N, C-alpha and C positions, 0 to 999 in steps of 0.2 A: 498515465506518465509515458512520455516518449513516444505518443501516438503516431505523429506523423513519420517519426524516424523509423520506427518499427516497421510502418505500413511499406516505406521506401526500399527497406533492407530486405523485407519478407519477399518482396517483388523479386529482387536481384537474386536472393538465393533459392527462390523456388524454381528459377529457370536454371540454375546451377545442378541443382539436385536432381533436375528432370531430364538433363542432357546425356548422362551417362559419362562418357568418356569426355575430358576436358584438355584444352590443350593450353599452352602459357597465354596465347592471344585471348582465350576465353576469359581466363582468370584476369588478365590485365583489364580487358574490357568491362569485367563487372567491378573491378576496383576503382576506375574511373567513376561508375555510376554511384558507388559508395561514397567517394570523395565528394562529389556533387551532394549527396545525400547529408552528410556531416555538416558541410558548409550551410546548407538549408536549415539544417536544426541549430545554426548558430555557433556550432564549433569553432574554437578559434583556427585560424588557418595554419599555423605551425603544427599544432596538435593533428588537425586533418592530414597533414602531408605525413608528418612521422607516422601517424598510425596505417595510413595505406601503404608507405612504402615497407614498413615491417611486415605487415600482411602479404603483401605481392611477393616479397623475398622468399618468406617461408612455405607460400602456397604454389609457386611455380617450380617447385624441385619436383623432380620425376618420383620420388616417393608419395607425393601427392597426386600428381597428374595420371600417374599410371596404376594408382591404388583402384581396389574394386568399387568403392564408394567415394570417388574424388570430391563430389559436389559436397557431401556431408564432412569430409575433411577439412574443406575451407571453411565450412561455418564452425568447426570446432576452434581453428586457427583464430577466425575473428572472436569468437566468444572468449578466447584466453587472451587476446591482445586488448579486447575491451575492458577484461577485469585489471589488466596492468595499467590501463589510463585511467581508470577509476579509482583503483586504490594505491598506486605506486608499487613499489617494490616490496614494502612491507604492510601487514596488517595493522591498522589503527588501534592502540591499546585502549583499553576500557577507561569510561572517566574516571578522574583521579578525585575520588571523593572520599579517601579513607581519612583516617585522623580528624575527626569532627572538632568543630564544626568547619566544613569545608566550603570556600566561597566561590561561586559561578558567576562570573561577569558575562551579562548579555549585552551585546552592542549591536549597533546597525542603523541603518536611514530610516527615517519616518516612512510609514507605509509599508515596511517590509513584513509586518505580522510579528514584530518583536515581543510586545507584551503578551499577545495569545501564545506564542511559541514559549515564552517564559513560564506560562500558567500549565501549557501541554508537558514539558519537561517536568516540572514539579509534580504532576500528577503520575507522570510514567516512573520517577523515583520514589515516590510514596508507594503506589501500587505493586511495582515490580521488584524493586531494590528494598522496599520495607524501611525507607528513610523517612526521619522528621525533618520536614522542609519549612523553611522561612523564606517567603517572598518580600522583597522591598522595591517600591517604585522610585526610581530616582529621577523621575521626569518633572522637572520644575517648570517646563516650558510649554507641553501640550494640555489645553483644558482638559479636565476630567481623568487625566493619565493615571492618576493614582488611584480614583475611585474606579476606574476600571478594571485595574489589577486586584483591589479588593474585592469586587463583586465576583471575578472569576475564581478568587480564592475561596469564597463562600460555596461555590458551585463544586468545586472539586475537592474540598475537605482540607485544604491547605493554609495554614495561617501566614496574614500578611502583617507587616510593620504598621502599628498605628501611624495615622497621617499626623504630622506637626506642621502648621501652616508656617511660611516664612524661612525654612531650612534650605540649606543649600544642598546639591547632590553629594558632596563630601561628607557632609554633617550627618546626612541620612545613611551614608555608608558606613560611618563610624558608629551610628546608633544601632545599626542593622547587626554589624560584627558582635557590638556588645551585648544586643539581645540574645544573638544565636548562642553565644557561649553561656550566659546566663540561663537560657531557656532550655538548655539540653537538645538543641538541634543537630542533627548531623550534616545537613547543607542548608546555606542561605544563598540565596539567588538574588541578584542585582540586575533591577531591569533599568537600564541607563535610557537617557531622553536620545532620540533621533533628531535628524535634521533632513530636509528635503534634498540636501547635497552636502558632501564633505566640506567643511569648512575650519579655520583655525580655532574658533570658539569650541566646536564640537569637540575637536581631538583634544584640546587642553582639557574639557572638564573631564573627557573619558580617561587621560592619562592620570589626572589628579585623583580620580576614583581609583585607578588601577593601583596608584602609588599606596593608597590607604588600605586598599583591601586585601593586595597581594594576592590575586586569585589563583586557585588551582586550574581552572579551566576558564578562558576567555573564548565564548563563542559568538561568532559573527552569524547575525540571521539576514538572509539575502532573500528577495523575490527570485525564484527560479525562473520566471518568465522574461526575466529582463535579458537574458542571456549574457553576452559578453561586458555588458554593464556589471553584472553580479560580479563578474571574474575581477573586472577593473577596482572595484568596491573593496572586493577582498584584498587585493594587493595592497591598496592604500591603507586599510586599517591594519593589515599586518606590518607595513613597514614604519607606521607611526604608533601604533598602541602594540602590537604583537597579539596575535590570536592563536588559538590552539586546535581550532577546528570552526567547522561551518555547519550551518542549517540552512537547506535550501527549502524555502516555504512555496506553497502553492503549484506543487508538482503534480496535481491532481488534474489541472486544467489541460487545454488543449496545446500544451507549450512545447517548444521545440527541443527543450532537454540540454541544449548546448553547454548551459552553466556547470552541469553535473559533468559532463565529459571534459571540459576544458579546466576545471576548479583545480583538482591535484595536481595536473600537468603543470599550469601556470604557477599556482601559488604555493605547490609543495604541500599545502595543508589538507587534512582530511576532511572529507565531508561526514560528518558526525550522525546527522538524523535529516529526515526529508519529511515535510509536512504535507499531508494527503487530504486534507479537507478542513473544515471550520470545527467538527466536533473535538471535544477535548482528548479523545483519545486516538486522534488522527495524526500520530506522530511515529515514525517507524525509524529504527535504528537502521542505519545505511549499511547494507551488505553488497559488496560489488558483483560478487558472483550471482547473487539472486538479481540484480539490476540488469546485467548483462544478459541474464536469461528473459528477463522481461522485452528488453528491446529486440532480441532476437526471436519474439514471440514464443518461446517456451514456456511463457507463464511463471508463476512462482507458487507452486504447489506446497512448500515449506510454510510460506507466509500464510496460506489458507488454512492449513493445518494448526498453525499457531493460534490464529484467530478464533477457530473451531474451538480449540482447547480453553481458551479464555471464556467463552460463551457457555459451553456445555459442561454440566455436572455429571460426573462420571454415574452416580447412582441413578439419576433422572434418564441418563443416556441407555444404561442397562435396561431400565424399565420400557423407554421406548423401544429398545431393539427387540424384547420378547413381544410386545403388543406386534409390532410391524412383521415380524415372522410368522406370525398366525393370521396376517391379513388384517388385524384390528387396527384401523386407520380412520378414525372419525374426523368429523371437524374439528374438535378440540386438539386433535393431533395436528391436523395441517394448521391451525391457528398458531401452534407453537413453533412448526417448522418455518412459518412467514416471519414471525417474530424473531426467531433466531438469526434468519437471514438479514433482517434488517440490523440486528446488532453486530453482524460481522461485515457491515458497510454497505447492503444493500446487493441485488442483483448484478448491477454492473461492476463493482467491486469484486465479486466473487467470481463472476466470469472472466475479467481481466487477470485472474492469478492463475487459471486453468490453461494448461497446454493447448494451443490450437484453437482457444475460444475468443480471442482478442477480435477476429473478423467476426465472428457470430453476435458478440456482444454489439459492436457497431451496428448490424443488420438488426438487431432484437430493439436497440434504441431508436433507430429511423423508423420502424414499424409501430412506435408508440409503447413499446413493453419496456417501461422504466419503471423506477420504484414507487411511482404513485398506484401503478397496478397491484403491488402487493398492499398499498393502504386501503384500496377499495376493495381487496378481498378479505380483508381483515374486519372492515365495516360491514361487509354482507354477514360475515359469520357471528358479529356481534349483535346483529339484528336478529338472531335466531334465538329460538329458548333452548334452554339446557337439553330438553327431550331431543328436540330437532338436531341440535349439534352431535348429541351422542348416537343418533340413529337418522342420518340423513335419507335413508330411504323410504321415511313416511311423507316426504316433501312432495305434496301434489300441487295442483294448480293454485288454489286458494292460498296455501300457505306460501307458495313463491311468491305470488304478487305482493302479499303483506310485507315478506321480508325486503324484497327488493325496493319497495316503497319506503320502506324503514330506514334503508340505507342511502335513499335518493338516487338509485340506479334502476335500470330496468330488469327485466326477467331474463333477457338473452345473457346478459353478464353473470348472473346468478346460475345459470344453466352451465355455462362454460366452467364456473368454478365448481359445480358438482361432478360434471364429467372428469376434470383435473382431479377431484378427491378420489373418485372411483378408479381411475388408471393407477395413481399413485398407491393405492390400496393394493391392487393386483401385483404391480412391480414390485413392492416391499415385501409381499409374499413370495415371489418367485425368486427374487435377490437371495432372499434369507435361506433358500434351499439349494442356491447354485454353489458348487465348488465344495471344496474341504472347509469344513467349518463355516460355511455360507460366506458370499461375497460381502453381504450387508454385515454380518458380524464382524468380519475382518475390517472393514471400512469403519465402523463404529469406533472399534477398539483402537483404530489408528486415531481418530479423530479426537478421542478422549485422553489419549497418552497411555492408555492401559492395555497390556498384553504384546509388549514389542515395538509397536508404532510402524512407521512407514519404512521403506527402504531407504538409504543415504541418499536422497534425491538430491541434496545439496550439492555432493561430489558425483553427481551421474554424469557419465560421458555426454555431452551435447549432442553427439551423433545417434547415441542410442535414445536420447530423449526426443530427438527429432523423428526417429523411427515408432517410439511409442505413440507420440503425436499422430502419427499418419494411421497407426492403428486404430487410436480411438476415433479418427473422423472415417475410416474404412467402412462402408456399409457391409462388407464380407468379413471385416474384424471384429474386435469387441464391441464397436459401437453398433454393428448390426445384431450382433448377440443381445445387447441390452433391448434394442427394438425389439427383437423377438419376445423379451422377457415381459415386454408389456410398457416400455416406458413411453411416456407420450410422446407422440408424433410431431416433435417439433415444439419449439419454444412458444410460437403463436397460440397453440392450443393451451397452453399453460398460464403464461402472463398476458397475452396479448389481446387486440381486438381483431375480429374475424372480418 
């Protein structure tokens, strides 16, 4: 998300933070580059102009240019201004789904991912809000649209309204409303038909459904990769139907991200969610401060911890921690770690949420270190016997040859896996003894939400976050200390090809 924009802004602010003293001319020149970066990211011209003007006014004062860390002060100003652009003056309220059954109307153009997003949101409401949800497809135009929603409903464990051939969208909406009331559902979601473009027939149908359902929320689903077209679609739908929020899909692609930066400023409507992949759990609530952090390369540690807490079970994590502190880390443990990484979105997703790791994530991808490497490693472990997994030290040449052949790989890849397992076992043991209570123990407790958790990273000063990021990357700082503790020397040794 926002890769191109993040790269461009990162280069600008790297120069600013390394300069030391800053003049007003330095700030003005940097802001010209920021303006170009925003426009290339498909941010609307008025929004880009307003943003740069506001930042320049705040960043060229003597309090900034003559401060001890002027570059970091400018980064903080940009961070705060990004939040204002993304969020507006007030934080968006939670979805209005009280007083059941609460209708949610899903609208948008064909191809925006509306049906998939309907299912993702239904799953989110079921799993996180513990709501009983009914989905109904009102799409009588697109072939197999109703069947698609029914299949998705089976996959996520959410009920769908039975299909009755020949009914109009309004009749289906009326039936869904009745079924939701009689069936004791908390929420019912109406997936309306889309078109390839905005037309009178589409709007008339959506307006008729809206009048019947009287929705609490009308969410517009738009493709985030379409840039300013997404903003134009939102403006049109809001003017003719009225929307309460926006869901941006395909934000995991190499998109320019301008739709997100322009949406609130142009339409006045909040971005509620962003779609970050094809999986049914790849829908995140939109948080302006965290998105601003991602844009500026600060990562999103809060999202990383939330994902970890969803995947990890406290009792299991405690058992793992005790084993790791003793240096007990066999192939079964490694397989468990790899599978949890997959559940959390894969290596690229995890690295993208860690401060200062975005560049390394790209380097890893360019070197062929992608999620397929994790799948290959799991295949090698599955090719081992129970005895071999529990005690990899017994693996000699003949066993290695058999295991590699069973997984369809060569022995060299198995040797890299064994080296990685040994390094991780040593690292876990050393981290478990470092510092008060053990660094590993504190991290595991934070990840599982037990024992106080992390510091308030969401509200951390961006300048301090930038300092922390540099410390993590500095070989003389914490990063170097972890290296001395035995952390594998470079991701290529862990996941890649030599």
